[in-house]
C-alpha positions in Angstrom: 52.6 -81.8 -17.1 52.2 -78.1 -16.2 54.8 -75.6 -15.1 53.8 -73.3 -12.2 55.7 -70.0 -11.8 56.9 -69.3 -8.2 56.5 -65.6 -8.3 55.9 -64.1 -4.8 54.9 -60.6 -3.7 57.9 -58.5 -2.5 58.5 -57.9 1.2 57.7 -60.0 4.3 54.2 -60.3 5.5 53.5 -61.8 8.9 50.0 -60.3 9.6 47.8 -63.2 8.5 47.4 -67.0 8.7 49.7 -69.1 6.6 47.1 -70.1 4.0 45.7 -66.6 3.6 49.2 -65.3 2.9 49.5 -67.4 -0.2 51.8 -65.6 -2.6 53.8 -63.8 0.2 57.2 -64.3 1.7 56.7 -64.8 5.5 60.1 -65.0 7.1 63.6 -63.9 6.4 67.1 -63.4 7.8 69.9 -61.3 6.4 68.3 -60.6 3.1 66.9 -57.5 1.4 64.5 -56.9 -1.4 65.8 -55.2 -4.5 63.5 -54.6 -7.4 61.0 -56.7 -5.6 63.2 -59.8 -5.3 65.0 -61.2 -2.3 68.8 -61.3 -2.2 71.5 -61.9 0.4 72.8 -58.7 2.1 76.4 -57.7 2.0 78.8 -59.0 4.6 80.9 -57.3 7.4 84.5 -57.2 8.5 86.1 -56.0 11.7 87.0 -52.3 11.3 89.7 -52.0 14.0 91.3 -54.6 16.3 90.6 -52.4 19.4 87.8 -53.5 21.6 85.8 -50.7 23.2 85.2 -51.1 26.9 81.5 -51.7 27.4 78.7 -51.7 24.9 78.6 -48.9 22.4 75.2 -47.0 22.5 75.9 -44.1 20.2 78.1 -43.2 17.2 78.6 -40.4 14.7 81.0 -39.5 11.9 82.2 -36.1 10.6 85.1 -34.5 8.8 87.4 -31.9 10.5 88.8 -28.8 8.8 92.1 -30.7 8.3 90.3 -33.3 6.3 90.6 -35.9 9.0 87.5 -38.2 9.2 86.5 -38.9 12.8 84.1 -41.4 14.2 82.9 -41.2 17.8 81.5 -44.0 20.0 80.2 -44.1 23.6 79.5 -46.9 26.0 78.2 -47.1 29.5 81.8 -46.6 30.7 83.6 -44.4 28.2 83.6 -42.1 25.1 86.0 -42.7 22.2 87.3 -41.0 19.1 88.6 -43.0 16.1 90.6 -41.7 13.2 92.7 -43.7 10.7 92.2 -46.9 12.7 93.5 -45.3 15.9 91.1 -45.3 18.9 91.5 -42.6 21.6 89.7 -42.5 25.0 88.2 -39.0 25.5 86.1 -39.8 28.6 85.6 -36.6 30.6 87.3 -36.2 34.0 84.9 -35.7 36.9 87.4 -34.7 39.6 91.1 -34.6 40.5 92.6 -35.3 43.9 96.0 -34.6 45.2 97.0 -37.4 47.6 100.0 -38.2 49.8 101.0 -41.8 50.9 97.4 -43.0 50.1 98.3 -46.4 48.6 98.4 -49.5 50.8 99.6 -53.0 49.9 99.1 -56.4 51.4 102.0 -58.9 51.1 101.3 -61.5 48.3 98.3 -59.6 47.0 97.9 -57.8 43.6 95.1 -55.6 45.1 96.0 -52.1 46.3 93.9 -50.0 48.6 93.7 -46.2 47.8 92.4 -43.8 50.5 90.7 -40.6 49.3 88.1 -38.9 51.4 84.8 -38.5 49.6 86.3 -39.8 46.3 82.8 -40.0 44.7 83.6 -43.0 42.5 81.1 -45.7 41.7 82.0 -49.4 41.2 83.4 -49.8 37.7 84.6 -46.2 37.4 88.0 -45.4 36.1 90.8 -43.5 37.7 94.2 -42.5 36.3 97.0 -42.3 39.0 100.1 -40.3 38.1 103.2 -39.4 40.0 103.2 -42.1 42.6 106.2 -43.9 44.0 106.7 -47.7 44.2 104.9 -49.2 47.3 105.5 -52.6 49.0 107.4 -54.0 46.1 104.8 -52.9 43.5 106.6 -51.0 40.7 105.6 -47.3 40.2 104.7 -47.9 36.5 102.0 -50.4 37.5 100.5 -47.8 39.9 100.8 -44.9 37.6 98.3 -45.9 35.0 94.5 -46.2 34.5 92.6 -48.5 36.9 89.0 -49.7 37.2 87.7 -49.0 40.7 86.2 -51.4 43.2 84.6 -49.3 45.9 85.0 -50.2 49.5 83.3 -47.2 51.1 83.0 -43.4 50.5 86.7 -42.9 51.4 88.5 -46.0 50.0 88.6 -48.1 46.9 90.6 -51.0 45.4 92.6 -51.3 42.2 94.4 -54.2 40.8 98.0 -54.5 39.5 99.9 -57.4 37.9 102.8 -57.7 40.4 102.0 -59.0 43.9 103.2 -56.9 46.8 106.2 -58.2 48.8 105.2 -56.5 52.1 102.4 -54.8 53.9 103.1 -51.1 53.3 101.6 -47.7 52.9 103.1 -45.0 50.7 103.2 -43.6 47.2 104.4 -40.2 48.0 102.6 -37.2 46.6 100.5 -38.1 43.5 97.3 -37.3 41.7 94.2 -39.3 41.1 92.1 -38.2 38.1 88.6 -39.6 38.2 86.6 -40.1 35.0 82.8 -39.6 35.1 81.0 -42.5 36.7 79.7 -45.2 34.5 76.0 -45.9 33.8 74.1 -49.1 33.5 74.3 -51.5 30.6 70.7 -52.8 31.1 67.5 -51.3 32.4 66.6 -52.6 35.9 63.8 -51.9 38.3 64.3 -50.6 41.8 61.8 -51.0 44.6 61.3 -49.6 48.1 62.4 -46.4 49.7 64.7 -44.0 47.8 64.2 -45.7 44.4 64.9 -43.1 41.8 66.9 -39.9 41.6 66.2 -37.1 44.1 64.0 -34.5 42.6 63.2 -36.5 39.5 61.4 -39.7 40.4 60.1 -38.7 43.8 63.0 -39.8 46.0 61.8 -40.5 49.5 58.6 -42.3 48.4 58.2 -46.1 48.9 58.0 -47.9 45.6 55.9 -51.1 45.5 55.7 -51.5 41.7 59.3 -50.5 40.9 60.6 -47.8 38.6 63.0 -48.3 35.7 66.6 -47.3 36.2 67.7 -46.8 32.6 70.9 -47.8 30.7 73.5 -45.2 29.9 72.7 -43.5 26.6 74.6 -40.6 25.0 74.0 -37.6 22.7 76.8 -37.1 20.2 76.6 -33.8 18.2 79.1 -32.0 16.1 79.9 -28.3 16.7 81.9 -27.4 13.6 84.8 -29.7 13.7 84.4 -30.3 17.5 82.2 -32.8 19.3 79.5 -32.2 21.9 78.8 -35.2 24.1 76.2 -35.7 26.8 75.6 -38.8 28.9 71.9 -39.0 29.6 71.1 -37.2 32.9 74.7 -35.8 33.1 76.7 -32.8 32.0 77.5 -31.4 28.6 81.1 -31.8 27.4 83.1 -30.7 24.3 86.0 -32.4 22.6 88.3 -30.1 20.7 89.6 -31.4 17.4 92.7 -29.1 17.6 93.9 -31.2 20.5 92.7 -34.7 19.5 94.5 -36.6 22.3 92.9 -34.5 25.0 89.8 -35.6 26.9 86.4 -33.9 26.5 85.9 -31.1 29.0 82.7 -29.8 30.6 80.8 -26.8 29.4 80.3 -25.5 32.9 77.8 -22.8 31.9 75.5 -25.3 30.3 73.0 -27.3 32.4 74.8 -29.9 34.5 71.9 -32.4 34.1 70.5 -33.0 30.6 68.6 -35.9 29.1 69.9 -35.2 25.6 71.4 -32.4 23.6 71.2 -31.2 20.0 73.0 -28.7 17.8 70.4 -26.9 15.6 71.0 -25.9 12.0 71.1 -22.3 13.1 73.9 -23.0 15.6 72.2 -23.1 18.9 73.1 -25.8 21.5 69.9 -27.1 22.9 69.4 -29.2 26.1 66.2 -31.2 26.5 65.0 -32.4 29.9 67.5 -30.4 31.9 68.1 -28.3 35.0 69.1 -24.6 35.4 72.3 -23.7 33.5 75.6 -22.7 35.1 77.9 -24.1 37.7 76.1 -22.4 40.6 72.9 -24.3 39.6 74.6 -27.7 39.2 72.6 -29.2 42.1 69.2 -28.0 41.0 66.8 -30.7 39.9 66.4 -32.0 36.4 63.0 -31.0 34.8 62.0 -33.6 32.4 60.0 -31.3 30.0 62.4 -28.3 30.1 64.0 -27.1 26.9 67.0 -24.6 27.2 69.2 -23.2 24.5 72.4 -21.2 24.3 73.2 -18.0 22.6 73.6 -18.5 18.8 77.2 -19.5 18.0 78.2 -19.5 21.7 77.7 -22.6 23.8 79.1 -20.8 26.9 76.3 -18.2 27.0 73.0 -19.5 28.5 71.6 -16.4 30.3 68.8 -14.8 28.3 69.1 -11.1 27.7 67.6 -8.5 25.4 70.7 -8.7 23.2 71.2 -12.4 22.8 69.1 -15.4 21.6 69.5 -17.7 24.7 66.2 -18.9 26.1 64.0 -21.7 27.5 60.6 -23.3 27.1 58.8 -25.6 29.4 56.7 -28.1 27.4 53.3 -29.2 28.7 52.5 -32.3 26.8 53.4 -35.7 28.3 55.7 -36.3 31.4 59.2 -36.3 29.8 61.1 -35.5 26.7 62.3 -38.8 25.1 63.9 -37.8 21.8 64.7 -34.8 19.5 65.7 -34.8 15.8 67.0 -32.2 13.4 65.4 -31.7 10.0 66.1 -29.1 7.4 63.8 -26.4 8.8 62.7 -27.6 12.3 63.5 -29.7 15.3 61.1 -32.6 16.1 60.6 -33.2 19.8 59.0 -36.4 21.2 57.6 -36.6 24.7 56.3 -39.9 26.0 52.9 -39.0 24.4 53.1 -36.1 22.0 55.2 -34.8 19.1 56.2 -31.1 19.0 57.9 -28.9 16.4 60.5 -26.4 17.4 61.2 -23.8 14.7 63.6 -20.9 14.6 61.8 -17.6 14.5 64.6 -15.2 15.3 64.5 -12.4 18.0 62.8 -11.8 20.3 61.4 -15.3 20.8 64.1 -17.3 19.0 62.1 -20.5 18.8 58.4 -21.3 18.4 56.8 -24.5 19.5 53.8 -26.3 17.9 52.2 -29.6 18.6 52.2 -31.8 15.5 51.1 -35.2 16.8 49.2 -36.9 19.6 49.4 -40.5 20.9 52.5 -41.0 18.7 55.3 -41.2 21.2 58.7 -42.8 20.4 60.0 -46.0 22.0 63.5 -44.6 22.7 65.7 -41.6 22.1 67.5 -43.3 19.1 64.4 -44.9 17.4 64.1 -42.3 14.7 65.7 -41.6 11.3 65.5 -38.7 8.9 65.6 -39.3 5.1 65.1 -36.6 2.6 63.5 -34.3 5.3 61.0 -37.0 6.2 61.1 -38.4 9.8 60.4 -42.1 10.5 60.2 -43.5 14.0 59.2 -46.6 16.1 56.6 -46.1 18.8 55.7 -48.6 21.5 53.0 -50.3 19.3 53.4 -48.9 15.8 55.7 -47.2 13.3 55.1 -43.5 12.4 56.1 -41.0 9.7 56.2 -37.2 9.7 55.9 -35.5 6.4 54.1 -32.2 7.0 51.9 -34.2 9.4 52.2 -37.2 11.7 50.7 -40.5 10.5 51.0 -44.3 11.1 53.4 -46.0 8.8 51.6 -49.2 7.5 53.8 -52.3 8.3 53.4 -55.9 7.2 55.4 -57.3 10.2 54.0 -55.0 12.9 52.4 -57.6 15.1 55.5 -59.8 14.9 57.8 -56.9 16.0 55.8 -55.5 18.8 54.6 -58.8 20.2 58.3 -59.7 20.6 59.6 -56.4 21.8 61.3 -56.5 25.3 59.6 -53.4 26.8 61.9 -53.4 29.8 64.9 -52.8 27.5 63.1 -50.5 25.1 65.7 -47.7 25.6 68.1 -49.8 23.6 66.1 -49.6 20.4 68.0 -47.7 17.8 67.7 -46.9 14.1 70.3 -47.5 11.4 70.1 -45.6 8.1 71.5 -47.2 5.0 71.1 -44.5 2.3 72.8 -46.4 -0.4 70.1 -49.2 -0.2 67.3 -46.7 0.8 66.7 -48.7 4.0 65.9 -47.8 7.6 66.7 -50.6 10.1 65.4 -50.7 13.6 67.4 -53.0 15.9 65.4 -54.0 19.0 65.6 -56.4 22.0 63.2 -59.3 22.1 61.6 -61.3 24.8 61.8 -64.4 22.7 64.7 -66.8 23.4 65.4 -68.1 19.9 67.3 -71.3 19.0 69.8 -71.5 16.1 71.5 -74.4 14.3 74.9 -75.9 13.9 76.5 -74.8 10.6 78.5 -77.9 9.5 79.2 -81.2 11.3 80.8 -80.8 14.7 83.0 -83.3 16.6 83.3 -84.0 20.3 86.6 -82.1 20.8 85.9 -78.8 19.1 86.2 -75.7 21.4 84.7 -73.4 18.8 81.1 -74.2 17.6 80.2 -72.6 14.3 76.4 -71.9 14.1 74.0 -69.9 11.9 73.7 -67.1 14.5 74.5 -66.4 18.1 72.0 -63.6 18.3 70.0 -63.5 21.5 72.2 -66.0 23.4 73.8 -64.8 26.6 77.0 -62.7 26.4 79.8 -62.6 27.1 79.4 -66.1 28.5 76.7 -68.7 28.9 75.6 -72.2 28.0 74.1 -73.9 24.9 72.5 -77.3 24.4 73.0 -79.4 21.2 71.1 -82.6 21.2 71.7 -84.0 24.7 75.0 -82.2 25.3 75.3 -79.0 27.4 78.3 -76.8 26.5 79.6 -73.7 28.4 81.3 -70.9 26.5 83.1 -67.7 27.5 82.9 -65.6 24.4 81.1 -65.4 21.1 81.1 -63.7 17.7 78.1 -63.3 15.4 78.6 -66.9 14.2 80.7 -68.8 16.8 80.6 -69.8 20.4 84.2 -69.5 21.7 86.3 -71.2 24.4 83.7 -74.0 24.7 83.9 -76.5 27.6 82.2 -79.7 26.4 80.0 -82.1 28.2 78.9 -80.0 31.2 76.3 -80.8 33.9 76.8 -84.5 33.6 76.2 -84.7 29.8 78.7 -86.3 27.4 80.6 -84.5 24.7 79.6 -85.8 21.3 79.5 -85.2 17.6 76.6 -83.2 16.2 75.3 -83.1 12.6 74.9 -80.1 10.4 71.8 -78.1 11.3 71.4 -79.8 14.7 69.3 -77.4 16.9 71.2 -75.2 19.3 69.2 -73.8 22.3 69.7 -72.0 25.6 69.3 -74.6 28.3 68.7 -72.0 31.0 66.1 -70.0 28.9 68.0 -66.9 29.9 69.0 -65.1 26.7 70.4 -61.6 26.8 69.0 -58.1 27.0 70.6 -56.7 23.9 69.2 -55.7 20.5 69.2 -59.1 18.8 66.6 -58.6 16.1 66.0 -56.1 13.4 63.2 -54.9 11.2 64.0 -53.2 7.9 62.0 -50.8 5.8 62.8 -49.9 2.2 61.7 -46.3 1.8 61.5 -46.3 -2.0 59.5 -49.6 -2.4 57.6 -49.4 0.9 58.7 -53.0 1.8 59.4 -54.6 5.2 61.5 -57.6 6.2 63.1 -59.0 9.4 66.2 -60.8 10.7 68.5 -61.6 13.5 71.7 -59.7 14.3 73.2 -58.2 17.5 74.2 -54.6 16.8 74.1 -51.7 19.3 75.0 -48.6 17.3 75.4 -47.7 13.6 76.8 -44.8 11.6 76.0 -44.6 7.9 78.9 -44.4 5.5 78.7 -40.6 4.9 82.4 -39.7 4.6 83.3 -43.3 5.3 83.8 -46.1 2.7 81.3 -48.4 4.5 78.7 -48.1 7.3 80.2 -48.9 10.7 78.3 -50.8 13.4 79.1 -52.1 16.8 78.3 -55.3 18.5 77.4 -56.0 22.2 81.0 -57.1 22.9 82.5 -53.7 21.9 83.9 -54.6 18.5 83.4 -52.3 15.4 82.6 -53.7 11.9 82.5 -52.3 8.4 79.2 -53.4 6.8 78.1 -54.1 3.2 81.6 -55.4 2.4 82.2 -58.8 0.9 79.9 -61.8 1.3 80.8 -63.1 4.7 80.5 -62.5 8.5 84.0 -61.4 9.3 85.4 -64.5 7.5 82.7 -66.9 8.6 79.7 -68.0 6.6 76.9 -65.4 6.6 73.8 -67.5 6.7 70.8 -65.9 4.9 67.3 -67.3 4.2 63.8 -66.5 3.1 60.7 -68.5 3.4 57.4 -68.4 1.5 53.9 -68.9 2.7 52.2 -72.1 1.7 50.7 -71.9 -1.7 48.4 -74.3 -3.6 49.8 -76.8 -6.1 47.4 -76.5 -9.1 44.1 -75.4 -7.6 44.8 -77.1 -4.3 41.9 -79.5 -4.7 43.9 -82.6 -5.5 47.2 -84.2 -4.7 50.0 -83.1 -7.1 53.4 -84.6 -7.8 56.2 -82.1 -8.1 58.7 -83.6 -10.5 61.4 -80.9 -10.8 62.4 -77.5 -9.8 63.6 -75.1 -12.5 65.8 -72.4 -10.9 66.1 -68.7 -11.8 68.8 -67.1 -9.7 71.9 -65.0 -9.9 74.3 -67.2 -7.8 77.9 -67.1 -6.6 78.8 -70.2 -4.8 75.4 -71.9 -4.1 72.0 -71.5 -2.6 70.1 -74.3 -0.9 66.5 -74.8 -2.1 63.9 -76.6 0.0 60.4 -77.5 -1.0 58.0 -78.7 1.8 54.6 -80.0 1.0 51.4 -80.3 3.0 48.1 -82.1 2.6 46.0 -79.4 4.4 46.7 -75.8 5.5 47.0 -76.7 9.2 48.6 -80.1 8.8 52.3 -80.8 9.3 54.8 -80.9 6.4 54.8 -84.4 4.9 57.7 -84.3 2.4 60.7 -82.2 1.7 62.9 -81.9 -1.3 66.3 -80.4 -1.0 68.8 -79.3 -3.6 71.7 -76.9 -4.2 71.6 -74.3 -7.0 74.9 -73.2 -8.4 75.8 -70.9 -11.3 75.2 -73.6 -13.9 72.3 -75.6 -12.3 69.5 -76.0 -14.8 67.1 -78.1 -12.8 66.6 -80.2 -9.6 64.7 -83.4 -10.0 62.2 -84.1 -7.1 59.4 -86.5 -6.2 57.3 -84.8 -3.6 53.5 -84.8 -3.3 50.9 -82.6 -1.6 48.2 -80.0 -2.0 50.3 -77.1 -0.7 54.0 -76.3 -0.9 56.3 -73.8 0.8 59.6 -72.7 -0.7 62.7 -71.9 1.4 66.0 -70.5 0.1 69.1 -70.5 2.3 72.8 -70.0 1.8 75.4 -71.1 4.4 78.9 -71.3 2.9 81.7 -68.8 2.8 81.5 -66.7 -0.4 77.9 -67.5 -1.2 75.7 -64.8 -2.8 72.3 -65.2 -4.4 69.4 -63.2 -5.8 66.1 -64.9 -6.6 64.2 -64.4 -9.9 61.1 -66.4 -11.0 61.7 -70.1 -10.6 59.2 -72.7 -11.7 58.1 -76.2 -10.7 57.0 -79.0 -13.0 53.9 -80.7 -11.6 51.2 -83.2 -12.4 48.1 -84.7 -10.7 48.9 -87.7 -8.5 47.5 -89.8 -5.7 48.9 -91.2 -2.5 50.8 -94.4 -2.5 
């Protein structure tokens, strides 16, 4: 008998064939490497009960002068402030109309028609009506509230109330309609034909045969002292005043009215990137995708350059558009779609100087970067990069896996999460791959909630799943459950399903959200991968825990507890095939000798092969608990792969250096 130590190289490596990766870990989900060994990550719990309307695409945290800790979030529809568990809608107002007898009702209908000439609202926009009288049996308090608009034409739109009208009527008296800024898209889409694209930006008036991308709504969120600067991409620049926290953000009318992103520099200039001419008189001027403009120092209302202030502008020449900008301790890094530039404060008379610091090192999205100890890391369209005095490629052991699976059409959604406590940068990205999952626990034919290992990449908020021969419709999901399930759809029969039965998407549709992640440990230079739908992240900073959002608009504290908001957090890691003995003869594995730190249990699976490209021939399964000393097995093969997996509430594990007891053997 001979014991063989199962000691694998740290990190995940997916760059080679299975056999040449002997000694590596090759796949993972919801684990991290600490001191070179894999362990289950921390869990998450819902932060507030409020659900944000739309999908959060940006977030930030800061502390006001009063000591209040604020977090801000923004979706394709709205912008929010949260403090002490209370969420406040601060979405800016676009326009206000004074109307008279502009509400019409239809008997028996809960839909109201509002007439407002040239209202300017898009489908899905929000309007707040105030001061209206009851109309056609609909109470005034149901009219005088916030409504989501369904546009009929340029002069009329529909809103919905809960009480059906009792008559056909027109009225409402004198009232006001306050229109919030129009929403953006949730997903990138392509437009074709005449007029595809914004006038003055994408060549409006030119026939498009190949289609141009119409991008999702993204935001810049920047603090200005205790206040918050917000900018929806391509829109105006707004400020929220912490001294009146219940008030909505208001527009900085002297700033550019069209800006791709904004940034507050360390020296207190407000900078717009990819913008038009500043000031209300210039609101209709076209957006210039390579234009940089900045305000007077300490004054975001002064944008006119003079001999006595520091306001100014610079037109970049590299690339076709500015994609992202990042603050560091002594400079601003600007990414165009091809080049990297440095923007450094020089003082009067030039204010800022610009220097090219990288070529062919563009960034995949405006949120795909992170700064750690004055070093900038970012994700390009085919590689990872780092800037530390110079720009270079960041070696990555999962590079091909990540970029082969990246959904390029939805690349604007890629974002970076920084976890300083664990020295990790995490890139969440959308994938083209429609991935299956597995049932977590036996399921009967009547259950309307299906617990699975992960719902990541499945359609949301509703869709269909297939388990064995049964198709099931659902109308909601969490990270681990499909909700409101209707069983036995499309002529199939509702049935019981065993633990780990495969769950797939019968329509092969998937969703467009960031459903995968790749993590990089800055200290140990290690990479690993996993599945989780998150759309924004703010590191703990002044907070007790990091806060992340999901695609359904919920917020979660992360790295808290062991579980996924009360459900099992399934984590796993898989090794490459490795030789038993020298790999030249069949070996019998008699027992597994564990070396773990365990709370609850971790499932250990050993799968053997006869040849590197053959199928697995045998599998040994056992659970390791805090007091497990060995697992007796009888599996044979020339190569073996080890998989560790936990799937119960409260489980936690960290792998050490387990061993197997083996001896030469022959086939029976």
